[in-house]
Every structure is written in C-alpha cells, then in structure tokens.
C-alpha positions in Angstrom: -0.1 -0.3 0.1 3.3 1.8 -0.6 3.8 2.7 3.0 4.9 1.1 6.7 3.4 -1.3 8.7 4.8 -0.9 12.7 2.6 -3.8 15.1 3.8 -3.4 18.2 2.6 -6.0 20.9 2.4 -6.5 24.5 3.4 -9.9 25.7 5.5 -12.2 28.2 5.8 -14.3 25.3 8.3 -13.3 22.7 8.2 -16.2 20.6 4.1 -16.3 20.6 4.4 -12.4 19.5 6.2 -13.1 16.5 4.2 -15.6 15.5 0.9 -12.9 15.8 2.8 -10.3 14.3 3.4 -13.0 11.1 0.0 -13.7 10.6 -0.6 -9.7 10.6 1.2 -9.3 8.8 0.5 -11.6 5.8 -3.2 -10.9 6.7 -2.8 -7.1 5.3 -0.6 -8.3 2.5 -3.5 -10.5 1.7 -5.3 -7.3 1.6 -3.7 -5.4 -0.5 -3.2 -7.8 -3.2 -6.4 -8.1 -3.0 -7.2 -4.1 -3.5 -4.0 -2.8 -5.1 -4.7 -1.6 -8.0 -0.9 -1.1 -9.5 -1.0 -5.3 -9.1 -2.1 -7.1 -11.8 -4.9 -9.5 -11.1 -5.8 -8.3 -8.4 -9.5 -7.5 -7.3 -9.5 -3.7 -8.3 -7.2 -4.4 -11.4 -9.7 -6.3 -13.3 -13.2 -4.2 -12.3 -11.3 -1.9 -13.6 -10.2 -3.4 -16.4 -13.5 -4.8 -16.8 -15.6 -2.5 -16.9 -18.2 -1.5 -20.0 -17.5 -5.2 -20.0 -18.2 -7.6 -18.1 -19.3 -8.5 -14.1 -16.2 -9.8 -11.7 -16.6 -12.8 -9.1 -14.2 -10.8 -6.4 -13.5 -12.3 -3.1 -15.9 -12.3 0.2 -13.5 -10.0 1.8 -13.1 -7.8 -1.3 -16.9 -7.0 -1.4 -16.7 -6.7 2.4 -14.9 -3.3 1.5 -16.8 -2.5 -1.3 -20.0 -2.0 0.7 -18.5 -0.6 3.3 -18.2 2.2 0.0 -20.9 2.3 -0.8 -22.5 2.8 2.5 -19.6 5.9 3.5 -20.6 7.3 0.3 -24.0 7.2 0.9 -22.8 8.0 4.8 -21.1 11.7 2.9 -23.1 12.3 0.6 -20.8 11.3 -2.3 -18.2 13.3 -0.1 -16.2 9.5 0.6 -16.3 8.1 -3.4 -13.6 5.4 -4.4 -14.7 6.1 -7.9 -12.4 8.6 -8.4 -10.1 6.7 -10.3 -10.3 8.7 -13.2 -10.2 11.8 -11.5 -6.6 10.9 -10.0 -5.6 9.8 -13.2 -6.3 13.1 -14.7 -4.4 14.6 -12.0 -1.6 12.1 -12.4 -1.5 12.3 -8.2 0.1 9.1 -8.3 3.0 10.6 -10.1 4.3 13.8 -11.0 1.1 16.2 -11.1 -1.1 17.9 -13.8 -3.0 20.8 -13.6 -5.9 20.4 -15.6 -7.6 22.5 -17.2 -12.2 22.5 -15.7 -13.2 20.9 -19.7 -11.4 18.0 -19.0 -12.3 18.1 -15.7 -15.6 18.7 -16.5 -15.8 15.6 -19.1 -14.7 13.1 -16.6 -17.5 14.5 -13.7 -20.0 12.0 -15.5 -17.8 9.5 -14.5 -17.8 9.4 -11.0 -20.4 8.1 -8.5 -20.0 4.8 -6.7 -23.9 4.5 -6.5 -23.1 3.1 -10.5 -21.2 0.9 -9.3 -23.3 -2.4 -9.4 -23.0 -5.4 -6.3 -24.0 -8.5 -5.9 -23.4 -10.1 -2.3 -25.1 -12.9 -2.8 -22.9 -14.3 -5.8 -19.8 -11.7 -5.2 -20.2 -10.5 -8.6 -18.9 -6.3 -8.9 -20.4 -4.3 -12.5 -18.3 -0.7 -13.2 -19.8 1.1 -15.9 -17.5 2.0 -18.9 -15.0 4.7 -18.1 -15.4 4.3 -14.5 -12.3 3.2 -12.5 -11.8 2.8 -8.2 -9.5 3.6 -6.6 -9.5 2.0 -3.0 -6.8 5.0 -1.5 -9.2 5.8 1.1 -10.1 3.2 2.7 -7.9 0.3 1.9 -5.3 1.2 4.9 -8.4 1.3 7.5 -8.9 -1.9 6.3 -5.9 -3.6 6.5 -5.3 -2.2 10.4 -8.6 -3.5 11.4 -7.4 -7.4 9.5 -4.2 -7.2 10.8 -6.0 -6.5 14.5 -8.3 -8.7 14.2 -5.0 -11.7 12.9 -3.3 -10.5 16.3 -6.3 -11.0 18.7 -7.2 -14.7 16.6 -4.1 -15.7 17.7 -4.2 -14.1 21.9 -2.7 -11.1 21.8 -4.8 -9.1 23.9 -2.8 -5.6 24.2 -1.1 -4.5 21.4 -1.3 -1.0 19.0 -1.2 -1.6 14.8 -0.1 1.3 12.4 -0.4 1.1 9.0 1.0 5.0 7.5 -0.8 6.7 10.6 -4.1 4.7 10.5 -3.9 2.9 14.0 -5.8 0.5 15.4 -5.2 -0.6 18.9 -6.7 -3.5 21.5 -6.6 -3.5 25.1 -4.3 -1.3 28.0 -1.4 0.4 26.3 2.0 0.8 28.1 1.3 4.4 29.6 -1.0 4.0 32.1 -2.6 1.9 30.6 -3.4 4.0 27.1 -2.1 4.4 23.7 -1.0 8.0 23.2 -1.5 9.1 19.4 -0.5 12.1 18.4 -2.0 14.6 15.7 0.7 16.3 14.4 1.0 19.3 13.1 0.0 19.6 9.3 2.3 23.4 8.7 5.1 22.0 10.9 5.8 17.8 10.7 8.2 17.8 13.6 5.4 19.3 16.1 2.0 18.2 17.1 -1.1 19.6 17.5 -1.2 17.3 20.4 -2.1 13.6 21.3 -5.0 11.6 22.4 -5.1 8.4 24.4 -7.3 5.5 23.4 -8.2 1.7 24.4 -9.8 -0.5 21.8 -10.1 1.7 19.5 -9.2 3.2 16.1 -7.7 6.5 14.9 -7.0 8.0 11.5 -5.9 11.6 9.9 -6.3 12.7 6.4 -4.6 16.1 5.3 -2.8 17.0 2.3 0.8 17.7 3.7 2.6 14.6 2.6 1.3 14.1 -0.7 1.1 17.2 -2.5 2.3 18.8 -5.9 3.6 22.7 -6.4 2.6 23.7 -9.6 3.2 27.8 -10.7 3.7 28.5 -7.3 0.0 26.9 -6.2 -0.2 23.5 -4.0 -2.3 21.3 -5.2 -2.9 17.8 -3.1 -3.9 14.5 -3.1 -7.5 14.2 -1.7 -10.1 15.1 -4.3 -13.4 16.1 -4.1 -15.8 14.0 -6.1 -18.4 16.9 -6.8 -16.0 19.3 -8.0 -13.1 17.7 -9.3 -10.2 19.4 -7.5 -8.4 19.2 -5.0 -10.2 19.8 -1.3 -8.7 22.4 0.7 -11.2 24.1 3.6 -8.9 22.5 6.1 -5.5 21.1 7.0 -6.3 18.3 8.9 -9.0 15.9 9.7 -8.6 13.3 12.3 -11.6 10.6 13.1 -11.3 8.5 16.5 -13.7 5.4 16.3 -13.9 1.9 17.3 -12.8 0.5 13.9 -10.0 1.8 11.1 -12.3 1.3 8.5 -14.3 3.5 9.7 -11.5 6.5 10.6 -9.9 5.9 6.7 -13.1 6.2 4.7 -14.3 9.5 7.9 -10.9 11.2 7.7 -11.6 11.7 4.0 -14.9 11.9 3.8 -14.8 14.7 6.9 -11.9 16.7 4.9 -14.3 17.0 1.9 -17.1 17.8 3.2 -15.1 20.9 5.6 -15.5 22.1 8.9 -18.9 23.3 8.9 -20.8 19.7 6.7 -17.9 17.4 8.4 -18.1 18.4 12.1 -22.1 18.1 11.8 -22.1 14.4 10.5 -19.5 13.4 13.4 -22.0 15.3 15.4 -24.8 12.8 14.3 -22.6 9.7 14.6 -22.3 7.6 17.9 -19.1 7.1 19.2 -17.2 8.8 16.8 -15.1 12.0 17.1 -13.5 14.4 15.0 -10.2 17.1 15.2 -10.5 19.0 12.6 -7.8 21.3 11.7 -7.8 24.6 9.8 -5.6 27.0 8.3 -4.3 30.0 10.3 -4.0 32.0 7.2 -1.3 34.5 7.3 -0.6 34.1 10.2 0.8 30.8 9.9 1.1 29.7 13.0 -1.5 26.7 14.2 -3.5 27.7 17.9 -5.6 26.3 19.1 -8.3 28.9 17.4 -7.6 26.5 14.4 -8.8 23.4 16.1 -11.6 22.2 16.1 -12.7 19.8 19.1 -16.2 17.5 18.3 -18.1 17.4 21.8 -16.6 14.5 23.3 -12.9 15.5 22.9 -13.5 18.6 24.6 -10.7 18.2 28.1 -9.5 15.1 26.6 -6.6 16.1 23.6 -3.2 16.7 25.5 -2.2 19.8 23.6 0.8 20.4 22.0 0.4 23.8 20.8 -1.1 27.3 22.7 
C-alpha cells in the first residue's frame, strides 16, 4: 500500500508475539493483493479492466470492502467516493502531478459516482460502467489495519497497536498509564504535534494534504480530491477521526476532509462513538493555535495539547 506497517505487542512470550505479528502482516498483505490497483490480477485491477464489459467475481473480503464503500459514500453524501479513479488519473496524483483544464475535469465528472457501481453480495460479482475506475486509497489502509488487529486477537494477543501509514488500531491497555497515546501532527510543521489523544480498544486516522501533494506555479495541490467538483479539497488542513474501527476512521477522515469544517463536524456529531479533530488554516499568521483546531463534543477536555 505504499507505506509502512508497524505492530507493537505487549506480551510475556516473545515467540508467540512474533508468530502473531507474522500472521497480522500476512493478513494485511493479502488485502493489499486484492485491493491494489498497481497489482495485475488483483480484484480491483480486474474490476477496472472489465469496466463496461463484464461482471467480475471477487473475494468475500473485497466484497465486504466494497459494501463498506457504499455505506460511507451514502453517509457522506458522496464526499467519500472510491470511484474517483478517473480524476486521480487526470490530475496524475500518483505521479508527478498535472493541473487539468476545467473542460477536462468536466469531461470525467460524469464517470464519478459510486452509486453507479453494481454489487451483488450473493454472487460476489461487481460491474463497473464503462470509463469508471475504482481506487481504494481512502479506505484500504484502514481495512488492512482492522484485519491485522483481528489476526492478532485470533492469535491470543490482548494488548497491541497496529499502525499502517498513520491508520492506528489498538487492542487492550497501552504501556503508559494503561493507554495508547497517539499524536496528531501539526500539518504546517511535520516535526511538531497539535496534541495527542489517549485511546484503548479504538482506532484513529488522520487525512491531510501535507504529505502527498505537488506544486505548480506557486500553487499547492493535494491528493485528496472532491469527487463533486473534481478539484483538490482545501477547506481544512487535516482531519483526524476517532472511532471503534480503522475502516471507519480511514473513510471518514477523507469524507469529512472533503465536506469541510461545517458539514464535516455536523456529520460526526450525529454519529455515536465517532469523534473528530479538524485543523483549519491559520492564514497569513502561519502558526497554528488552539483557535484553529475544532473538536467534536466527546473530545473536549480530552486532548493533551502541544500548542498554545
């Protein structure tokens, strides 16, 4: 998935911990083999190659991911949309970057819309309309973190943290005061934190434009594209989501980022068991303060601040 996977296990048996970790790495790699658009023969590659021609039978796990995509697409009113592949290609966001003309953007917007994808859970078959292309980049890492955490639990691990490219999933008590402390990066200064949260049996993910982007004519373009406008979303600097599972945190961190601070916060506040930290742009001041950070109701008083 183009990133790191780090597993921390608290155990009295080193051999058992190593065996559990190996199983978790294998489980995550298996999902990557199904979802990667860079691997010929993966489920997602076969779906994309067959667009407009045939249905494709996929694994049970891939179908679970696709059904989750549908739920989050509906929940965010289209702000989360894995059918964004044609826009990713147009902007060349997996490469050196390209700034397309508005006419080019308009020409592919009709290819975006996960509601157009046909899913048959009973037969595990998928049909993609001609020209469409799926990309699991906004949910795949979270799904893999959940699968890795489940594999660890199946091997008897009761205390662990899975960190897959910043998609964190924890199980049991952490090593310090019985909690796992997870930092939230300052999107303007990579060596600083906005603050940290202490979690147990929960997951956390952050989406932002500060790691993957390109610059053209002095303008910075991030890799998170609004599927409704066809242009990179830029209403906020970063969004962190806290929930019970990493699939939810991964998908919603992107969806809320696209929705922006107003609609995004409103969505989270309606969802039991989901919290968010939204970092907004300080503008010309160039220095984040707590005034630029919005917290959902359940996190007020619970963040350990690293900024004034």
